C-alpha positions in Angstrom: -70.7 26.1 -31.3 -68.6 29.2 -31.0 -68.1 28.7 -27.3 -67.0 25.1 -27.9 -64.5 26.2 -30.6 -63.1 28.9 -28.2 -62.6 26.3 -25.4 -60.8 24.0 -27.8 -58.6 26.8 -29.0 -57.6 27.8 -25.4 -56.9 24.2 -24.6 -54.6 23.9 -27.6 -52.9 27.3 -26.8 -52.3 26.2 -23.2 -50.7 23.0 -24.2 -48.1 24.7 -26.4 -44.8 25.5 -24.8 -43.9 29.2 -25.0 -40.6 30.4 -23.5 -41.2 32.2 -20.2 -39.5 35.5 -19.7 -36.8 36.2 -17.1 -37.8 38.1 -14.0 -37.7 41.8 -14.7 -34.4 43.6 -14.4 -32.3 40.4 -14.3 -29.4 39.5 -16.5 -26.8 36.7 -16.7 -23.4 37.3 -15.2 -20.7 38.0 -17.9 -18.8 34.9 -16.7 -21.4 32.4 -17.5 -24.1 31.3 -19.9 -27.1 29.6 -18.2 -28.1 26.1 -18.9 -30.2 25.7 -22.1 -34.0 26.0 -21.6 -33.7 27.7 -18.1 -35.0 31.1 -17.1 -34.1 33.5 -14.3 -36.9 33.2 -11.7 -35.1 35.1 -8.9 -32.3 37.7 -9.1 -30.6 39.8 -6.6 -27.6 42.2 -7.0 -25.8 44.2 -4.3 -23.1 46.7 -4.8 -21.5 45.5 -1.6 -22.5 42.6 0.6 -21.1 39.9 2.9 -21.9 36.4 1.8 -21.3 33.6 4.1 -21.4 29.8 3.6 -18.8 29.7 1.0 -16.1 27.1 1.6 -12.3 26.8 1.2 -10.5 23.8 -0.2 -10.6 22.2 3.2 -14.4 22.5 3.4 -14.1 25.2 6.0 -16.8 27.9 6.0 -15.8 31.3 5.0 -17.3 34.7 4.2 -16.7 36.7 1.0 -17.3 40.4 0.7 -17.9 42.4 -2.5 -20.2 43.0 -5.4 -22.7 40.1 -5.1 -25.2 38.3 -7.4 -27.8 35.7 -6.7 -29.6 33.7 -9.4 -32.3 31.1 -9.2 -32.7 29.4 -12.5 -35.9 27.5 -13.3 -36.4 25.1 -16.2 -38.8 26.3 -18.8 -42.3 24.7 -18.7 -42.4 21.7 -21.0 -38.6 21.4 -21.2 -36.5 18.6 -19.7 -34.5 19.4 -16.7 -30.7 18.9 -16.6 -29.2 16.7 -13.9 -27.6 18.2 -11.0 -24.1 16.8 -11.8 -24.6 18.1 -15.4 -25.1 21.6 -14.0 -22.2 21.6 -11.6 -19.8 20.2 -14.2 -20.8 22.8 -16.8 -20.0 25.6 -14.3 -16.8 23.9 -13.2 -15.6 23.5 -16.8 -16.6 27.2 -17.6 -14.5 28.5 -14.7 -11.5 26.4 -15.8 -11.8 27.5 -19.3 -11.7 31.1 -18.1 -8.5 30.4 -16.2 -10.0 29.7 -12.8 -10.2 26.7 -10.5 -12.5 24.5 -8.7 -12.0 25.1 -5.0 -14.2 22.3 -3.7 -16.9 19.8 -4.8 -19.1 19.3 -1.7 -21.1 16.1 -2.0 -23.7 15.7 -4.6 -25.1 19.2 -4.6 -22.5 22.0 -4.5 -19.4 23.2 -6.3 -17.2 26.1 -5.1 -15.2 28.0 -7.7 -12.6 30.8 -7.9 -11.3 33.0 -10.6 -8.3 35.4 -10.3 -8.1 37.8 -13.3 -7.2 41.4 -13.9 -6.5 42.0 -10.2 -10.0 40.8 -9.4 -10.9 37.7 -7.4 -14.4 36.2 -8.2 -16.0 33.5 -6.0 -18.8 31.3 -7.2 -21.1 28.9 -5.4 -23.4 26.6 -7.5 -26.2 24.5 -5.9 -28.0 21.9 -7.9 -29.8 18.7 -6.7 -29.9 15.5 -8.7 -32.9 16.5 -10.7 -32.2 20.1 -11.3 -35.7 21.6 -12.0 -34.1 24.6 -10.6 -30.5 25.5 -9.6 -28.9 28.5 -7.7 -25.7 30.5 -8.3 -24.1 32.9 -6.0 -21.3 35.1 -7.4 -19.1 37.6 -5.4 -16.6 39.9 -7.0 -14.4 40.3 -4.0 -13.7 43.9 -2.8 -13.5 45.9 0.4 -16.3 48.3 1.0 -15.5 51.8 -0.2 -15.2 54.1 2.9 -16.9 57.3 1.9 -16.2 59.1 5.2 -12.6 59.5 6.6 -12.2 60.3 10.2 -9.8 63.4 10.4 -7.0 64.1 13.0 -9.2 66.5 15.0 -12.0 63.9 15.3 -9.5 61.2 16.3 -8.1 63.4 19.0 -11.6 64.4 20.3 -12.4 60.7 20.7 -9.1 59.8 22.3 -9.6 62.7 24.8 -13.2 61.6 25.5 -12.7 57.8 25.8 -9.1 57.0 25.4 -9.6 55.4 22.0 -10.8 55.7 18.5 -12.0 52.8 16.2 -11.1 53.1 12.6 -12.6 51.5 9.5 -10.7 53.2 6.8 -7.7 50.9 7.0 -8.0 48.1 4.4 -6.4 44.6 4.0 -6.8 41.9 1.5 -9.0 39.0 2.6 -7.2 36.9 5.0 -3.9 38.9 4.7 -2.1 41.5 6.6 -0.8 43.8 3.7 -2.1 47.3 4.1 -3.9 48.2 0.9 -3.3 51.6 -0.9 -6.9 52.6 -0.2 -5.9 53.1 3.4 -3.8 56.2 2.4 -6.3 58.9 3.6 -6.8 57.4 7.0 -3.0 56.8 7.5 -2.4 60.3 6.5 -4.8 61.6 9.2 -3.1 59.4 11.8 0.3 60.9 10.8 -1.2 64.4 11.1 -2.7 63.4 14.6 0.7 62.5 15.9 2.4 65.5 14.3 -0.1 67.9 15.9 0.2 66.1 19.3 4.0 65.4 19.8 3.7 63.9 23.2 0.9 61.5 22.2 1.8 57.8 22.1 -0.5 55.1 20.9 -1.3 51.4 20.9 -2.3 50.3 17.5 -4.7 47.4 18.0 -6.0 44.9 15.4 -9.4 43.4 15.8 -11.2 40.6 13.9 -14.7 39.1 14.0 -15.2 35.5 15.4 -15.2 33.6 12.0 -12.5 30.9 11.9 -9.9 29.6 14.3 -9.2 31.6 17.4 -5.4 31.2 17.4 -5.3 32.2 13.6 -7.4 35.3 14.3 -5.2 36.3 17.1 -2.1 36.0 14.8 -3.9 37.9 12.0 -4.9 40.8 14.2 -1.4 41.1 15.5 0.2 40.9 12.0 -2.3 43.6 10.8 -1.4 45.9 13.6 2.3 45.5 13.0 1.7 46.2 9.3 -0.1 49.5 10.2 2.8 50.6 12.3 5.3 49.6 9.7 3.6 51.6 7.0 3.2 54.6 9.3 7.0 54.5 10.0 8.2 53.8 6.5 5.8 55.8 4.4 4.7 58.6 6.8 7.8 59.2 8.8 6.2 58.5 12.1 8.6 57.8 15.1 8.3 54.0 15.7 8.7 54.6 19.4 5.4 56.4 19.6 3.5 53.3 18.3 3.0 49.8 19.8 1.2 47.2 17.8 -1.0 44.6 19.4 -3.6 42.1 18.3 -6.7 41.0 20.3 -8.4 38.9 17.6 -12.2 38.5 18.5 -11.8 39.3 22.1 -13.3 42.8 22.1 -16.3 43.0 19.9 -18.3 46.2 19.6 -21.4 44.4 18.2 -22.9 41.0 18.0 -21.1 38.5 15.6 -24.5 36.9 14.9 -25.1 39.3 12.1 -22.9 40.3 9.2 -23.3 44.0 10.1 -21.9 43.2 13.5 -19.0 41.3 12.1 -18.1 44.2 9.8 -18.0 46.5 12.8 -15.8 44.1 14.7 -13.1 44.1 12.0 -11.3 47.3 12.7 -8.2 48.9 13.8 -8.2 51.0 17.1 -5.8 53.7 18.3 -5.6 53.6 22.1 -3.8 56.3 24.2 -0.8 54.9 26.1 
């Protein structure tokens, strides 16, 4: 009799719907509440990452770099799942209420969002099928990777003497733009020092890109970035413009495979080449 009672009690307990906990260490992003009756089944956060498969307003694939978050939300056991369009519309409305915009609604299952606020651009990608028993969210707070090590003038000259060139990763630009960012200061200062200590040295300043996007556009972007570096060195560091020649070669001279994000990051660089 006791055994029978215990079995019945277990069946009753098992039939009750208790909220399931989020995966350990996870938390919602400050921008969004989750859909009601969902839990975080998967969560990943990286201080810096390159996330591909975002899309622009024309549906063209693009990569976004910065502090990244990934969420997989799963409906609680015993609860009714939201519809996919309901999930997508909720996130779209939330970003618009925060002052952002819907970049693209891609078919039935994806929405791409963007928020510019307090000098920070945040990109969001939401995926939800028609019956959203689960849905996924990718969030990237756009930023360039912080360069912890700056190549000094002496190291630059050593490489130029040894191989005729030096690849630099401490010169920063906004995504898809050619304006030199203030964080580039330490590297630009060392270039100025290099030229000051070697008065006969003349350099090509060469911009490089990865292979993402249109070839012609990347060629123009790499050229304009090289020109921006020269202009900054001349106007802010008193470098003689006759000692620097800007050039852009786009994706033509990779130093690593573009099949991986790490390789693409290495290919996005500025090189100094001895004339």
